[in-house]
C-alpha positions in Angstrom: 0.0 0.0 0.0 1.3 3.4 -0.9 0.0 6.8 0.2 0.2 10.2 -1.6 2.2 12.9 -0.1 0.4 16.1 0.9 0.9 19.0 -1.5 2.5 21.0 1.4 5.3 18.4 1.7 8.3 19.0 -0.5 9.3 15.4 -1.1 11.2 13.8 -3.9 8.5 11.2 -4.4 4.7 11.8 -4.6 3.9 8.6 -2.8 5.3 6.8 0.2 4.8 3.4 1.9 4.5 3.3 5.7 4.8 -0.5 5.6 8.1 -0.3 3.8 9.4 2.0 6.6 8.2 -0.3 9.3 9.3 -3.5 7.5 12.4 -2.6 5.4 13.1 -6.3 4.6 10.9 -7.8 1.9 11.6 -11.4 2.8 10.5 -13.4 5.9 13.5 -14.5 8.0 12.6 -18.2 7.6 12.5 -17.9 3.8 15.7 -15.9 3.7 17.4 -18.6 5.7 16.3 -21.3 3.3 17.3 -19.2 0.3 20.8 -18.5 1.7 21.4 -22.1 2.8 20.2 -23.8 -0.4 21.9 -21.2 -2.7 25.2 -21.9 -0.9 24.8 -25.7 -1.6 23.1 -25.7 -5.0 23.1 -23.6 -8.1 20.7 -20.6 -8.1 18.6 -22.2 -10.8 18.2 -25.5 -8.8 17.4 -23.6 -5.7 14.7 -21.6 -7.5 13.1 -24.9 -8.8 13.3 -26.4 -5.3 11.6 -23.5 -3.6 8.9 -23.3 -6.2 8.3 -27.0 -5.9 8.0 -27.2 -2.1 6.7 -23.8 -1.1 3.7 -21.7 -2.2 5.9 -19.0 -3.8 4.7 -16.8 -6.6 6.3 -16.3 -9.9 8.0 -13.1 -8.8 10.9 -15.0 -7.3 13.8 -15.4 -9.8 17.4 -16.2 -9.9 18.4 -12.5 -9.6 16.4 -12.1 -6.4 17.9 -15.2 -4.9 21.4 -14.0 -5.7 20.7 -10.5 -4.2 19.2 -12.0 -1.0 22.3 -14.3 -0.6 24.6 -11.3 -1.0 22.5 -9.4 1.5 23.0 -12.1 4.1 26.7 -12.4 3.4 27.2 -8.6 3.6 25.5 -8.6 7.0 28.0 -11.2 8.1 30.9 -9.1 6.7 29.6 -6.1 8.6 30.0 -8.0 11.9 33.7 -8.7 11.4 35.9 -6.6 13.6 38.6 -4.3 12.2 41.6 -5.7 10.4 44.9 -5.6 12.1 48.4 -6.5 11.1 48.9 -8.9 14.0 46.7 -10.5 16.6 49.3 -11.8 19.0 48.3 -10.9 22.6 50.2 -11.3 25.8 49.1 -14.2 28.0 47.6 -12.7 31.2 49.7 -13.4 34.3 47.9 -15.7 36.7 48.0 -15.3 40.5 50.5 -17.7 42.2 47.7 -19.2 44.3 45.9 -20.4 41.2 46.6 -23.8 39.8 47.9 -23.3 36.2 45.7 -25.5 33.9 47.5 -27.7 31.4 47.8 -26.2 27.9 45.1 -27.1 25.4 46.1 -29.5 22.7 47.4 -27.9 19.5 45.3 -26.8 16.6 46.4 -27.8 13.1 45.5 -25.2 10.4 45.9 -25.9 6.7 45.7 -23.2 4.1 45.5 -23.8 0.3 44.4 -22.1 -2.8 41.8 -23.1 -5.5 40.8 -21.4 -8.7 37.4 -20.6 -10.1 36.2 -19.3 -13.5 36.2 -15.5 -13.6 33.5 -13.6 -15.3 34.8 -11.5 -18.2 35.0 -7.7 -17.7 35.7 -4.8 -20.0 39.2 -4.5 -18.4 40.0 -8.2 -18.2 39.6 -11.2 -20.4 37.9 -14.3 -19.1 40.2 -16.4 -16.9 40.5 -17.6 -13.3 41.1 -16.1 -9.9 42.2 -17.6 -6.7 40.2 -18.6 -3.6 42.0 -19.1 -0.3 40.6 -22.1 1.7 41.5 -23.0 5.3 40.6 -25.7 7.7 41.4 -26.1 11.4 41.5 -29.4 13.2 41.6 -29.8 16.9 42.7 -32.8 19.0 39.3 -34.5 18.6 39.6 -34.2 14.8 36.8 -31.7 14.7 37.2 -29.3 11.8 36.1 -25.8 11.0 36.3 -24.0 7.6 37.2 -20.5 6.4 37.4 -19.2 2.9 37.8 -15.9 1.0 38.8 -14.4 -2.3 42.0 -12.7 -1.2 42.0 -10.2 -4.0 38.6 -8.9 -2.8 38.8 -9.6 1.0 39.6 -6.5 3.0 40.0 -8.4 6.3 41.8 -11.7 5.6 43.7 -11.9 8.9 40.7 -10.9 11.0 38.6 -13.5 9.2 41.1 -16.3 9.9 41.6 -15.1 13.5 37.9 -15.1 14.2 37.6 -18.6 12.7 40.3 -19.9 15.1 38.6 -18.2 18.0 35.4 -19.9 17.1 37.3 -23.2 17.3 38.3 -22.4 20.9 41.8 -20.9 20.3 43.3 -19.6 23.5 46.3 -17.2 23.8 48.7 -19.9 25.0 47.5 -22.7 22.8 50.0 -24.1 20.2 49.0 -23.8 16.6 50.6 -25.5 13.6 50.1 -23.7 10.3 50.6 -25.7 7.1 50.8 -24.2 3.6 52.5 -24.7 0.3 54.8 -21.7 1.0 53.1 -19.3 -1.3 53.7 -15.7 -0.2 50.0 -14.8 0.2 49.3 -17.8 2.5 52.5 -17.2 4.4 51.6 -13.6 5.2 48.1 -14.5 6.1 49.1 -17.0 8.8 51.8 -14.8 10.5 51.2 -13.1 13.9 47.9 -14.8 14.7 49.0 -16.7 17.7 52.1 -16.5 20.0 52.5 -20.3 20.1 52.7 -20.8 16.3 54.8 -23.0 14.1 54.9 -22.7 10.4 55.4 -25.8 8.3 55.9 -26.2 4.6 53.6 -28.9 3.3 55.5 -32.1 2.6 53.1 -33.0 -0.2 54.1 -30.0 -2.3 57.8 -30.8 -1.8 57.3 -34.4 -3.0 55.1 -33.2 -5.9 57.9 -31.1 -7.2 60.5 -33.8 -6.7 58.3 -36.3 -8.5 57.9 -33.9 -11.4 61.7 -33.5 -11.7 62.0 -37.3 -11.6 59.7 -37.6 -14.6 61.7 -35.0 -16.5 64.8 -37.0 -15.7 63.3 -40.1 -17.4 63.0 -38.1 -20.6 66.8 -38.1 -20.7 67.3 -41.8 -20.0 66.9 -43.0 -23.5 69.3 -40.6 -25.1 73.1 -40.1 -25.1 72.7 -38.4 -21.7 71.6 -41.7 -20.0 74.7 -41.7 -17.7 73.9 -38.2 -16.6 70.2 -39.1 -16.1 71.3 -41.9 -13.7 73.5 -39.5 -11.7 70.6 -37.0 -11.5 68.3 -39.8 -10.2 70.7 -40.6 -7.5 71.0 -37.0 -6.4 67.3 -36.5 -6.5 66.8 -39.4 -4.1 69.5 -38.0 -1.8 67.8 -34.6 -2.0 64.5 -36.1 -0.9 66.1 -37.9 2.0 67.8 -34.8 3.3 64.6 -32.8 3.1 62.6 -35.5 4.8 65.0 -35.3 7.7 65.1 -31.5 7.8 68.6 -31.1 6.5 68.2 -28.0 4.5 71.8 -26.9 4.0 72.9 -30.3 2.5 69.8 -30.2 0.3 70.7 -26.8 -1.1 74.2 -27.9 -1.8 72.8 -30.9 -3.7 70.6 -28.5 -5.7 73.7 -26.4 -6.6 75.5 -29.6 -7.7 72.6 -30.5 -9.9 72.5 -27.1 -11.5 76.3 -27.4 -12.3 75.8 -31.0 -13.6 73.0 -30.0 -15.9 74.3 -26.7 -17.2 76.1 -26.4 -20.5 75.8 -25.2 -24.0 73.8 -26.9 -26.7 72.0 -29.2 -24.3 68.8 -31.0 -25.2 65.3 -29.6 -24.6 64.6 -32.2 -21.9 67.8 -31.2 -20.1 67.0 -27.5 -20.3 63.5 -28.2 -18.9 64.9 -30.2 -16.0 67.6 -27.5 -15.3 64.9 -24.9 -15.1 62.8 -27.0 -12.7 65.9 -27.6 -10.5 66.6 -23.9 -10.3 63.0 -23.1 -9.4 63.0 -25.9 -6.7 66.2 -24.5 -5.2 64.6 -21.0 -4.9 61.5 -22.6 -3.4 63.4 -24.4 -0.7 65.7 -21.4 0.0 62.7 -19.1 0.5 60.9 -21.6 2.8 63.8 -23.1 4.7 62.7 -21.7 8.0 59.4 -23.7 7.6 61.1 -27.1 6.9 61.0 -29.3 10.0 62.3 -32.8 10.5 59.4 -34.5 8.7 60.6 -38.0 9.6 60.6 -37.2 13.3 57.1 -35.7 13.1 55.8 -38.7 11.2 57.3 -41.1 13.7 55.6 -39.2 16.5 52.2 -39.3 14.6 52.2 -35.5 13.9 50.9 -33.9 10.8 53.3 -33.2 7.9 51.0 -32.1 5.1 47.8 -30.2 4.2 46.0 -33.4 3.1 43.1 -32.5 5.5 42.8 -29.2 3.6 42.2 -30.9 0.3 38.8 -32.1 1.4 38.0 -28.5 2.4 38.8 -27.3 -1.1 36.5 -29.9 -2.5 33.7 -29.2 -0.1 33.8 -25.4 -0.2 34.9 -24.6 -3.8 35.0 -27.5 -6.2 31.6 -29.0 -5.6 29.7 -25.7 -5.8 31.8 -23.5 -8.1 34.0 -25.7 -10.4 32.9 -29.3 -10.9 30.1 -29.6 -13.5 29.4 -25.9 -12.9 29.5 -23.7 -16.0 28.9 -20.4 -14.2 31.6 -17.8 -14.2 32.0 -15.7 -11.0 32.9 -12.2 -10.1 35.3 -11.9 -7.2 32.6 -10.2 -5.0 30.0 -12.8 -5.9 32.3 -15.8 -5.1 33.5 -14.2 -1.9 30.0 -13.5 -0.5 28.7 -17.0 -1.5 31.7 -18.6 0.3 30.9 -16.8 3.5 27.4 -18.3 3.6 28.7 -21.7 2.5 31.3 -21.7 5.3 28.7 -21.0 7.9 26.6 -23.8 6.5 29.5 -26.3 6.6 30.4 -25.2 10.1 26.8 -25.6 11.3 26.5 -21.9 12.3 24.0 -20.4 9.9 20.9 -21.3 11.9 22.5 -19.7 15.0 23.4 -16.6 13.1 19.8 -16.2 11.9 18.5 -16.8 15.4 20.7 -14.1 16.7 19.6 -11.7 14.0 15.9 -12.7 14.4 15.2 -13.8 18.0 11.9 -15.2 17.0 13.6 -18.0 15.0 14.3 -21.1 16.9 18.0 -22.0 17.2 18.6 -25.5 16.1 21.8 -27.4 15.6 22.6 -27.9 12.0 24.3 -31.0 10.7 27.1 -30.5 8.3 25.7 -30.3 4.8 27.6 -32.4 2.4 25.5 -32.0 -0.7 26.7 -29.9 -3.6 
């Protein structure tokens, strides 16, 4: 219902709606909750079909409305994040001597990895891909929580990760093991979040590079460089053994030896490719040498050495909804906002968030949603 303005009122519009002022939101909280949850798990088109099938909704609902409502929910979540800071390390409060000091909580394992989604074409950029950062924290009981963002769009990446760890029960004196592939963006993100942090280069990414160089070496084995290929194979095995035991300096000396062995004029294309890979691997190890532990010792003590647990997070958060069998191309803003809702669904927090926003809604525990 709209009413006409009195002629004595100098208003921009001739009519106004008192109901719109009293009820600025056009969607019931329960319906908004269903739209946000289902859009985060299914495509917008499938969500529209599902809603029209099971609810008495008119034809006015469309994919654009669903997308806008999802963005509205995600932006409200974004507005509740605190301010960004360069570091979140806080001093542990001193306890009175009379108090019994409780034992420290078991460590958290935090894995960070990147994934790529199709980018929507723009006037200033050709169609391509952009990166999504995905993280997962695991506590001693193997309970996991997720976090994700588009780092080129996110204005509060450290705050987002810090709040995710706090929601998982992180305390100031609790040890945290951060795992990543050594990429600069991930390394900067995990710094200065906890005073009891250790930073570990993912063993899987080391072995993946070594395996690639081993395959390149096989390309030389059938040529006149077969003897050289055999020597390279021996050094690569020694290089892997040194890194497995955390011996970075001998590993870097082996890399230097391999570069000298492979260098020369008029070398084959296979040898040039392997030389280039060895140089890149040497730079990779040198840049991340502070994050290379004794993997063998950690493995024998049943401690984590890789981000294998993060691979499932990448699949659950990104691949199932945005890459696999999905032809939609995304803007950075659209992907980032959808991920915020999907993260809350996967963590079982979305219902509690809506119950806090709308006290009339019943708070119910959400099981983890594994559909895509």
